[in-house]
VMD Tcl script that draws the C-alpha trace (Angstrom):
set ca {
  {-6.12 -15.45 16.55}
  {-7.77 -12.75 14.37}
  {-5.40 -10.08 13.73}
  {-6.53 -7.69 11.09}
  {-4.93 -5.08 10.65}
  {-1.58 -5.32 12.39}
  {-2.13 -7.84 15.18}
  {0.08 -10.76 13.98}
  {3.11 -8.91 15.66}
  {2.00 -9.89 18.82}
  {2.15 -13.64 18.41}
  {5.11 -14.39 15.67}
  {7.80 -12.41 14.34}
  {6.98 -11.09 10.87}
  {6.74 -7.80 8.73}
  {3.33 -7.18 9.56}
  {2.29 -5.76 6.22}
  {0.18 -6.80 3.58}
  {2.41 -6.19 0.65}
  {4.86 -8.78 2.30}
  {3.03 -12.17 1.55}
  {4.44 -15.69 2.23}
  {3.83 -19.32 2.71}
  {3.19 -20.74 6.18}
  {4.05 -23.73 8.30}
  {2.38 -24.31 11.68}
  {3.80 -26.72 14.54}
  {1.10 -26.25 17.40}
  {1.08 -28.41 20.63}
  {-1.72 -28.34 22.82}
  {-3.17 -30.58 25.99}
  {-4.64 -33.55 24.70}
  {-8.26 -33.33 23.95}
  {-7.91 -29.84 22.75}
  {-8.14 -29.15 18.80}
  {-5.48 -26.73 17.25}
  {-6.71 -25.44 13.85}
  {-4.66 -23.21 11.61}
  {-4.25 -22.14 8.05}
  {-4.39 -24.52 5.02}
  {-4.03 -28.14 5.42}
  {-3.12 -30.66 8.03}
  {-0.06 -32.26 6.79}
  {0.29 -34.96 9.40}
  {-2.13 -36.95 11.52}
  {-2.20 -35.38 15.13}
  {0.37 -36.91 17.36}
  {-0.02 -37.53 21.32}
  {2.46 -37.87 23.67}
  {3.15 -37.72 27.22}
  {-0.60 -35.79 27.33}
  {0.40 -33.19 24.67}
  {-1.10 -33.34 20.98}
  {1.12 -31.87 18.17}
  {-0.87 -30.56 15.07}
  {0.86 -29.55 11.89}
  {-0.93 -27.33 9.32}
  {0.72 -25.74 5.98}
  {-0.73 -23.01 3.69}
  {1.36 -23.41 0.39}
  {-0.22 -20.48 -1.14}
  {1.15 -16.95 -0.38}
  {-0.66 -15.29 2.60}
  {-0.52 -11.74 4.18}
  {0.44 -11.89 7.68}
  {-2.93 -10.47 9.19}
  {-4.87 -13.75 7.73}
  {-2.70 -16.10 9.73}
  {-4.47 -17.89 12.58}
  {-3.81 -20.28 15.04}
  {-7.31 -21.11 16.87}
  {-7.45 -23.55 19.86}
  {-10.30 -25.26 21.55}
  {-12.69 -28.17 21.97}
  {-14.46 -28.26 18.54}
  {-16.99 -30.22 16.65}
  {-15.84 -31.16 13.33}
  {-17.30 -31.98 9.93}
  {-15.03 -32.62 7.04}
  {-15.71 -33.72 3.37}
  {-15.71 -31.84 0.09}
  {-17.99 -29.37 -1.78}
  {-20.23 -30.70 -4.63}
  {-17.28 -29.40 -6.92}
  {-14.86 -31.50 -5.16}
  {-12.85 -28.68 -2.91}
  {-11.96 -30.06 0.77}
  {-14.29 -28.34 3.17}
  {-13.66 -28.23 6.77}
  {-16.26 -26.66 9.29}
  {-15.60 -26.39 13.07}
  {-17.72 -25.11 15.94}
  {-17.36 -24.68 19.38}
  {-19.75 -26.95 21.26}
  {-22.13 -23.99 22.40}
  {-22.50 -23.59 18.58}
  {-22.82 -27.12 17.62}
  {-26.29 -26.68 16.23}
  {-24.77 -24.24 13.69}
  {-21.87 -26.88 12.40}
  {-24.14 -28.27 9.52}
  {-25.17 -25.15 8.14}
  {-21.75 -23.68 8.25}
  {-20.49 -26.97 6.27}
  {-23.35 -26.65 3.76}
  {-23.32 -23.25 3.08}
  {-19.79 -22.64 2.82}
  {-19.61 -25.39 0.20}
  {-22.51 -24.11 -1.59}
  {-21.11 -20.52 -1.57}
  {-17.73 -21.43 -2.46}
  {-18.93 -23.62 -5.46}
  {-20.98 -20.48 -6.77}
  {-18.21 -17.98 -6.15}
  {-16.02 -20.06 -8.93}
  {-18.60 -19.44 -11.36}
  {-18.59 -15.71 -10.60}
  {-15.06 -14.87 -9.58}
  {-13.16 -17.72 -11.39}
  {-11.41 -20.63 -9.81}
  {-11.02 -20.95 -6.18}
  {-7.33 -19.73 -5.39}
  {-6.90 -22.20 -2.35}
  {-6.66 -26.10 -1.73}
  {-9.79 -26.01 1.06}
  {-12.46 -23.98 2.12}
  {-14.50 -23.77 5.37}
  {-15.01 -21.88 8.61}
  {-14.70 -21.75 12.35}
  {-17.22 -20.82 15.06}
  {-15.45 -19.96 18.33}
  {-16.91 -19.55 21.89}
  {-15.22 -15.74 21.82}
  {-17.75 -12.75 21.52}
  {-15.65 -10.94 19.07}
  {-18.82 -9.42 17.35}
  {-16.86 -9.70 14.10}
  {-16.14 -12.25 11.19}
  {-12.33 -12.29 9.86}
  {-11.47 -13.90 6.49}
  {-8.47 -15.97 7.62}
  {-7.36 -17.54 4.86}
  {-9.15 -21.07 3.80}
  {-10.71 -20.85 7.49}
  {-13.08 -17.77 8.26}
  {-13.42 -17.17 12.00}
  {-16.96 -16.21 13.29}
  {-16.43 -14.76 16.59}
  {-19.12 -16.16 18.94}
  {-22.23 -16.10 16.85}
  {-23.96 -18.03 13.92}
  {-23.59 -16.75 10.94}
  {-25.95 -16.47 8.35}
  {-25.48 -16.95 4.52}
  {-24.96 -13.12 3.99}
  {-22.10 -13.22 6.24}
  {-20.48 -16.52 4.84}
  {-20.97 -15.11 1.52}
  {-18.98 -12.13 2.08}
  {-15.76 -13.96 4.26}
  {-15.88 -16.34 1.39}
  {-15.66 -13.71 -1.24}
  {-12.70 -12.26 0.41}
  {-10.77 -15.65 -0.44}
  {-10.55 -14.05 -4.06}
  {-10.53 -10.21 -2.81}
  {-8.27 -9.48 0.08}
  {-6.62 -12.96 0.46}
  {-5.59 -14.09 -3.27}
  {-5.63 -10.42 -4.20}
  {-4.29 -8.68 -1.35}
  {-4.22 -4.86 -0.90}
  {-0.65 -3.21 -1.31}
  {-1.62 -0.33 0.73}
  {-4.14 -0.06 3.57}
  {-5.66 2.80 2.12}
  {-7.00 0.74 -0.67}
  {-9.08 -1.40 1.64}
  {-12.20 -0.98 -0.62}
  {-10.64 -3.57 -2.55}
  {-11.33 -6.02 0.11}
  {-14.42 -4.91 1.81}
  {-16.36 -3.13 -0.95}
  {-15.97 -6.20 -3.04}
  {-16.94 -8.66 -0.21}
  {-19.88 -6.40 0.53}
  {-21.05 -6.69 -3.06}
  {-20.61 -10.07 -2.84}
  {-23.33 -10.02 -0.12}
  {-25.61 -8.50 -2.58}
  {-24.83 -10.82 -5.44}
  {-25.57 -13.73 -3.13}
  {-29.01 -12.26 -2.26}
  {-29.47 -11.93 -5.88}
  {-28.39 -15.17 -6.81}
  {-30.92 -16.73 -3.94}
  {-33.94 -14.63 -5.51}
  {-34.11 -12.47 -2.22}
  {-33.20 -9.20 -3.05}
  {-31.53 -7.72 -6.29}
  {-28.44 -5.94 -6.17}
  {-30.03 -2.93 -7.76}
  {-32.82 -2.65 -5.23}
  {-30.08 -2.74 -2.24}
  {-28.07 -0.12 -4.14}
  {-31.02 2.27 -4.49}
  {-32.06 1.85 -0.86}
  {-28.44 3.05 -0.04}
  {-28.27 5.70 -2.24}
  {-31.73 7.25 -1.06}
  {-30.12 8.22 2.27}
  {-29.68 11.76 2.52}
  {-26.75 13.74 1.49}
  {-26.13 14.41 5.36}
  {-25.32 10.64 5.75}
  {-21.89 10.32 7.18}
  {-21.09 7.50 4.56}
  {-21.04 10.34 1.91}
  {-18.27 12.36 3.79}
  {-16.02 9.55 3.70}
  {-14.33 8.71 0.63}
  {-13.64 5.02 0.38}
  {-11.12 5.02 -1.85}
  {-8.63 6.37 0.71}
  {-9.51 4.49 3.86}
  {-8.19 6.40 6.93}
  {-5.51 4.98 9.30}
  {-7.42 6.38 12.46}
  {-10.85 4.78 10.76}
  {-9.70 2.08 8.64}
  {-13.00 0.11 8.82}
  {-15.38 3.00 8.56}
  {-18.68 1.60 6.96}
  {-18.22 3.51 4.05}
  {-15.29 1.31 3.06}
  {-17.75 -1.40 3.08}
  {-21.12 0.10 1.91}
  {-19.92 2.78 -0.35}
  {-17.22 0.58 -1.84}
  {-20.16 -2.04 -2.88}
  {-22.21 0.82 -4.13}
  {-19.04 1.79 -6.48}
  {-19.00 -1.65 -7.88}
  {-22.63 -1.69 -8.69}
  {-22.38 1.88 -10.45}
  {-19.53 0.36 -12.27}
  {-21.80 -2.49 -13.17}
  {-24.54 -0.09 -14.69}
  {-21.92 1.78 -16.57}
  {-20.22 -0.96 -18.54}
  {-22.96 -3.68 -18.53}
  {-23.00 -7.05 -17.12}
  {-20.99 -9.25 -19.62}
  {-18.36 -6.80 -19.40}
  {-18.46 -6.21 -15.48}
  {-18.47 -10.11 -14.82}
  {-15.64 -10.38 -17.34}
  {-13.67 -7.54 -15.42}
  {-14.16 -9.66 -12.10}
  {-13.01 -12.89 -13.56}
  {-9.98 -11.01 -15.19}
  {-8.98 -9.00 -12.28}
  {-8.76 -12.29 -9.98}
  {-6.79 -14.03 -12.65}
  {-4.22 -11.46 -13.76}
  {-3.57 -10.76 -10.04}
  {-3.62 -14.11 -8.47}
  {-1.73 -14.54 -5.26}
  {-0.35 -10.95 -5.86}
  {-0.78 -7.38 -4.46}
  {-3.16 -4.74 -6.25}
  {-3.89 -0.87 -6.05}
  {-7.05 0.77 -6.88}
  {-5.15 2.20 -9.97}
  {-4.92 -1.22 -11.32}
  {-8.44 -1.76 -11.03}
  {-9.46 1.27 -12.82}
  {-6.99 0.72 -15.54}
  {-8.23 -2.87 -16.01}
  {-11.97 -1.53 -16.12}
  {-11.24 1.07 -18.50}
  {-9.34 -1.33 -20.90}
  {-11.90 -3.91 -20.90}
  {-14.92 -1.44 -21.35}
  {-13.17 0.80 -23.82}
  {-14.64 4.04 -21.57}
  {-13.31 6.51 -19.56}
  {-14.32 5.62 -16.04}
  {-12.30 8.52 -14.40}
  {-15.26 10.65 -13.41}
  {-17.41 7.67 -11.97}
  {-14.40 6.30 -9.93}
  {-13.76 10.11 -8.70}
  {-17.11 10.44 -7.63}
  {-17.60 7.23 -5.80}
  {-14.41 6.61 -4.13}
  {-12.50 9.88 -3.89}
  {-15.36 12.81 -3.35}
  {-16.61 13.50 0.28}
  {-20.26 13.91 -0.94}
  {-23.19 11.79 -2.35}
  {-22.63 10.90 -6.22}
  {-25.55 12.11 -8.43}
}
mol new
graphics top color blue
foreach p $ca { graphics top sphere $p radius 0.5 }
foreach p [lrange $ca 0 end-1] q [lrange $ca 1 end] { graphics top cylinder $p $q radius 0.2 }
display resetview
């Protein structure tokens, strides 16, 4: 199950809106030999009777409905802990078994690194699932990102695990503020590349900013995601560029303090763009209105 933005109502009754978070318990009964995965942690050993196996999972931290998952199949599993001690579970369909160790190792390494950049990990476990369904995309299901029918590289794993902070712990109060999820996770990809010594975030930013004024990205202001085009690439790319423009304007010490303060002050809550702008101005002591207006709200290429 991958339900963003409003697919959860098709498989369980809910107020299917990100502003209404809840804790979740799952009881899933499947044919023996099939594995049932869900959010959070298993609360009892799988019990088999009469050819059926029942799995029980629980996500004890608040979660938006669109992040709930129940994914069933024949999976190869690898379980353990990250170097920092966070429980880690990787699962792959047999078709993708060769990616199991990479998914497990990369998920652990990236989760631990993000704790140094974004603050303490907000949940009780990490990991990921590669399923044999050609969705063509990944989704940041809480504690268990889902990779639909492909072997994820480190960039996409970094993106989905950054969402555990930005999107999952800090959830948008309104869909129009989706850049707070996708812009942050996209910028996390650039930060991971920078950390690995592959490419700096500044180099990525400059390449994107060199796109001509006629590029469709510039005509879509990412600060107001459109209902009929919610996942426009501008929400991701120009959203990430907004953060880099902010980083350059306020400096690295203040910028990275801002990220940790943002995740700490709104842990498990719901957030808006206005709240982020207010915090950035409070910590930097600067009027950042013109910067955010140019990058988030104007249908044109910022200078």
